C-alpha positions in Angstrom: 0.0 0.0 0.0 1.6 3.2 -1.1 -0.3 5.8 0.9 0.5 9.5 0.4 1.8 11.4 3.3 -1.0 13.8 4.3 1.2 16.3 6.2 4.7 16.7 7.6 3.3 16.2 11.1 2.1 12.8 10.0 5.5 11.9 8.6 7.2 13.1 11.8 4.8 11.2 14.0 5.3 8.1 11.9 9.0 8.4 12.3 8.8 8.9 16.1 6.4 6.0 16.3 9.0 3.7 14.7 11.8 5.0 16.9 9.7 4.7 20.1 9.8 0.9 19.7 13.4 0.9 20.8 12.5 2.1 24.3 8.8 1.8 24.7 8.0 -1.4 22.8 4.5 -1.5 21.5 3.0 1.2 23.7 3.5 4.3 21.4 2.5 2.5 18.2 -0.6 1.2 19.9 -1.6 4.6 21.1 -1.0 6.3 17.7 -2.9 3.6 15.9 -5.9 3.7 18.3 -6.1 7.5 18.1 -5.9 7.6 14.3 -7.3 4.4 12.9 -10.7 5.8 12.1 -9.5 9.0 10.5 -9.6 8.8 6.7 -7.1 11.6 6.1 -4.4 9.8 8.2 -3.9 6.7 5.9 -0.1 6.9 5.9 0.2 7.4 9.7 -2.3 4.6 10.4 -0.4 2.2 8.0 3.0 3.0 9.5 1.8 2.8 13.2 0.1 -0.5 12.4 3.3 -1.8 10.9 5.3 -0.6 13.9 2.7 -2.2 16.3 2.9 -5.5 14.5 6.7 -5.5 14.6 6.8 -4.6 18.3 4.4 -7.4 19.1 6.6 -9.8 17.2 9.7 -8.5 19.1 7.9 -8.9 22.4 7.0 -12.5 21.6 10.6 -13.2 20.5 11.9 -11.7 23.8 9.6 -13.9 25.8 10.7 -17.0 23.9 14.4 -16.0 24.2 13.9 -15.5 28.0 12.4 -19.0 28.3 15.2 -20.5 26.2 17.8 -19.0 28.5 17.3 -22.1 30.7 18.8 -24.2 27.9 21.4 -21.5 27.1 20.1 -20.8 23.5 18.4 -17.7 24.8 21.8 -16.2 25.9 22.5 -15.8 22.2 19.0 -15.1 21.0 18.1 -12.3 23.4 20.9 -9.9 22.3 20.2 -10.8 18.7 16.5 -9.9 19.0 17.4 -6.6 20.8 20.0 -5.7 18.1 17.5 -6.5 15.3 14.9 -4.3 17.0 17.3 -1.4 17.2 18.6 -1.7 13.6 15.2 -2.2 12.0 13.5 0.6 14.0 16.2 3.0 12.8 15.9 1.8 9.2 12.1 2.3 9.4 12.5 5.8 10.8 14.8 6.8 8.0 12.5 5.4 5.4 9.5 7.2 6.9 11.4 10.4 7.1 11.8 10.1 3.3 8.0 9.6 3.0 8.4 6.0 2.0 6.3 3.2 3.4 8.3 0.6 5.3 7.4 -3.0 6.0 9.5 -4.8 8.6 10.9 -8.2 7.6 10.1 -11.3 9.8 6.9 -9.7 11.2 3.7 -11.4 12.3 0.9 -9.4 10.7 -1.5 -9.7 13.7 -3.2 -6.3 13.3 -4.7 -5.9 9.8 
């Protein structure tokens, strides 16, 4: 879906929403999506916040699985890998949205449609 950016405020908020995943997890994307999901003029922002929300839910699931697997030592390698992937992919998403591009995270469960 190639939504047009409706304003620079939407582009900035989409960028901040992606970056917030590094520190706040799925909280900020959830709030932005819930506030704007029914507004027809916010298509780009809704799409990007939904994408960030789906990715952060996937990261949360991966963190829980990694924590559980720490008891068999695999999680010791998996937990930092998930955290690093979250950091790198959130930064890439923020850069793409700052350029008014739509971004889709790889390896993401699309739970919110």
